[in-house]
N, C-alpha and C positions, 0 to 999 in steps of 0.2 A: 394537591395534585400528586398522583402516584409517580414514582421515579420511573423513567423509561426502562424498558425491558433489558436493553443492552447494558445500561449503567447498573442495573440490579445484578446482572451476571458478573460484571467486572468488579463489583464490590463484594462478591461472595454471597449474595443473597439467593435463596431458593426461588425458582420460578416454575410455572406450569409447563413451559416448553423452552427450548433454547432460542435465543434471539438469532436472527439471520440478516445478513447483508452480503453483498457480493463485490468482489474486486472487479474494477472496470464496469461497474453497474451503470455509470452515468453516460455511457456512449457505446458505440459499436453495434449494439443489438436492439435498441429501442427505436421503433418507427418515429416516435416524436423527436428523438435526437437526430435521426437521419434527415428529417424535414428541416430542422434548424441548420444542419450541416450544409444543405444546399443553398442556404441564404447567407451564411456567415463563415468566415475562416476560423480555424482553431484559435488563433490569437485573439480574434474579436470575441469569441465566446469566453475565453479566459479572462480578458481584460475589462470587458464591460460588466459592471456590477449586476445589472438586471439580467443579462444573458447568462452570466456565470451562475447566478443564484437559480435561475430557471432550470438550467441543465443539471445542476447539483440535485435539485428536488424532483426531477422527472421520475427517477426510480421509486421515490416515495409515493408519488401519485399513480404511477403506471403499474407498479408491482407490489406495493404495500410492504416494502422492506422495513426493518426495524431501526435503520440508521441511514443518514445521508453521509456521503464522503465528498469533501471539497472537490469541485471540478477544477483541476489544475494539472501540473506535470512535474515529474521528478527533476527536470532539467532547468527549473527556474533558478536554482542555486548557481550553476555556472553562468546562466544568463545575467544574474546579478553581479557576477564577477567580471563582466565586460566581454564575455564570449558572445559574439554575434550568433544568434540562433534563429533558424527557420524551420517550420514544420511543413514538410512536403508529403506528397502521396506515398513516398517510399520511406517515410520516417523522419525523425528530427536530424537536422544537419547543422553543424557549426561552421562558421566562416573559415576558421583555420584550426585544425586539431593541434593539441599540445605536442604530439610527437613530431610535428613538422616545424616546431619552433626551436631555435637554438637554446633558449633559456625559458622553459615553460612557465616558471613562477613569475618571471618579470612581466609577463603579459596579463597577469591577473590583478584586478583592482576591485576587491569586494566593496559593494555599495549597497547597504541595507535598504536605502530609499527605493531601489529598483524593485523591491518586493511589496511596496505599499499598495499597489493596485490590487494585490491579492487580499489584503486586509479590507479594502473597500467591498470586494466580493463577499467576504465573510460577514461583514456588517449587514449586507443586504440579505444574505441567507438567514441570519439570525432574526432579522426583522420579518421575514416572510414564511419561515418554516413552521410546520405544526409543532406545538409545544411538547408533544410526546416523542418527538424525533430528535435524537442527539446528533450533533455534527462531528464527524471524524476529520481531523486534519492529518496531513502526512507530508513526508518528503522521501527522497531516494536514499538508499543505503550508500555508504562510502565507496565500496567496491564498484557498485553499479554506476554511480554518478561519475566516478573517476574513469571508468571504461569509456563512457561516452565522451568525456572531455579529452581523453588521450587519442581516441580513435577518430572522433569527429562525426561519426554516423553509426547507425544501428543495423545496416543491411547485412553485415557479416556477424552473425550471432555469437561467434566465438571471440570476437575482438582480439585477433592475433597480435596486432601491433601494440595494443594497450598492455596485453599480458606480457609480451616480450619486454616492454619498457619496465614493468614492475620487477621482473626478475633481474634485469640488468642494472636498475637504478633504485635499490631499496631505500636509500637515504632520501632521495628526491621524492620518491613515492610517499614516504612518511610526511614530508613537508607539505605535499599536496593534500594529503588526508587531513592534516592539521588545519589547513586553510578552509577546506570544505566543512570541517567540524565547527570551526568558529562561527561561520556564517549560518550554518544549520541551527546552532543553538540560539542565535538571535532570531532566526525565522520561527522556531518553536515558541519563543517568548511572544513574538508578535501574533502568531495564530491564537495562542491561549488568551492573550490580552483582548482579542477581538471576539472571542466566544466559543472556540472549539471546545469539545468536552472529552474527546479521546484523541490520542495521537498514534499513528502507525508509521513504522519505518519499512519501506519496501526495498529489500535487498534481492532484487529480481535475478541477478546474475551471481548469486553466492557460490554456484558450482564451478565457476571458471578457474579458481585457484585451489590448491590443496588446502584442507581445513587448517592445518598447522600454520600455513602462511596467512590465511584469513584471520586466524586467532591472534597472530602477532601484529599484523598491520592494521586490521580493520575493526576487530571486536572491541578494542579499547574505546573507539568512538561510539559504538553502540552503548557501552556502559555509561559514557558521558551523556548521551541522549536520555538514557533511563534516569540518570541522576537529575537531569534538568526537569524531566517530567514529574519526578517525585517532588522536587522543590516547588513546582507549580501546582502540585496536588491534582495531577491528571493521569488517568490510566494510560499505559504504554503497551502497544502491541508491536511485536517484532516479527517480520516475515523474511527469514533467510532461505530463500528457495534453493533447494539442491544441495544443502550442506550434509545431507545424509545422517550418519551416526554422530556427526558433530553436534546435533541437538542435545546429546547427552551431557555436553559441557556448558550448556547455557544454564545460568543460575538466576535466582531472583534479583541479583544485582544487574542483570542484563535486560529484564523485561518483566511485566506483570502477566502478559499472555503471549504465547508463542504460536504463530500461524504456521500450520503444517502443510507442506506441498502434497500433491497427489501421489508422489512416489513412495511416501511412507504411510502405511496404515495407521489410523488413529490409535488402535490398541497397542501397536508397537511403540508409537510415539509416547503414549501415556506411561509405558514402562521405562522408557529412556529418559524422559524429561522430569526434572525435579517436581515433586508433587505440589509444591507451593506455587508453581506456575500454571495458569490456566492455558487451555488450548483453543485454537481456532482452526477451522478447515473442515474437510479437505477434498471436497468432491472434484473429480476430474470434469471440467466443463464440457469436454467432448462427449460425455455420456448423454448430454442433452441433444445430440444429433440422432440418438436412437429413438425407438418408438416408446409410447407412454408406459407400456407394460415393463419394458426394460428399465426405464427411469424409476418407476415405482419400486421395482425389486431392488434397485441400487439404493434408493432412499431408505427402504425398509432395513437395509443393512446397518443404518446409523441408529436405529431405535434403541437397541440394547445399550450401545455406548452412551446415548443421550439420557437413558433412564438412570445410568449409574454415575454420570459425571455432570454435576451442576455447573462446574466451572468450564463450560465449553460453549463456543459460539459457532453456529453453523456458517460455513462459507465455502468458497471454492479453493482448490489447491493451486490455482493460478487464475488470472483474470479471464473474463469472457473473450472468446475469439470471434472474429467476424463470421457470419454465416449461420450462427446458432439461431434457430427459429424462436421468435418472440413468444409464440404460443407455448412452446415447451418450457420456457422460463416461467410463464404464468402458471402452467400446470405444476411446476415444482413449488412455487411459492404457496399456492393453494394447498398442496399436499403437506408442506411443512407446517402450515397454520392449523390444519385440521387433524393431523396425526395424533394418535394417543402415545405420548412420550413416557407413560408409566411413572409419572412423578407425583 
């Protein structure tokens, strides 16, 4: 059986076209997902193996993407630390944010068994997925996860209380990152043991602190994640959204592939990033709100880059947002499959 297209690219092999998958592809925009959402809560879809597997594989069946990504959430790590978590219409909410606790570390009790339901979902995905579709596992980046833990909710995108805490309490911030890191590494081992074939770290809020601060407090955990993935012989993709020119300081010790946000042109990223690191990205998903002619012209802008760079995965520069027409996503996937990539 031929190796899946994504795995070929990740291992440095030449392919006729770049593989593609999309961040947030398993929800928000698929009519089939919306139908399930009317019947089940987010927690029900995440915790039930059959539902979790079904949602994970919806984009494979509905869009023909080249990979599935586990249907889960970046906040399962703090949930497994004992932080009560609920998913509301306004976003995830913790029972009591760490900034409102006298001693934030004392209230955390990491329990890896609270992640076992995810492994049951992975088992069901592996049992039911097409053989040519690899499964991507993931978790949240240290800064992003810590912002939610400290602030308690995601309605204020700048996480002002969380960021203030980090500047005022660097030693305690480091301790919290260490706790997040330890459980994350266990989580990666569990995902790999149950069958994921690629791992991605989502640092969605990488822009919230100066890069030098990020480099000192959070990048060491990224390097530990990369080392863990190498030890387990699994490709590692790192998505540090918003770190700008900081991508020039990412080395092969930090990741195998670097996912680029839509703020940075791929050609610029390719000049800044170590040539030993592959790239992923970086279409602005809002382009899909435009007409098909505009979408086609935007996609054509990737052909030259794709013809010259085999170590590139087509993806978005951030996840799908609600309201993007499903038909426009279908149009894009058909365009990507049929285009002449000049390889």
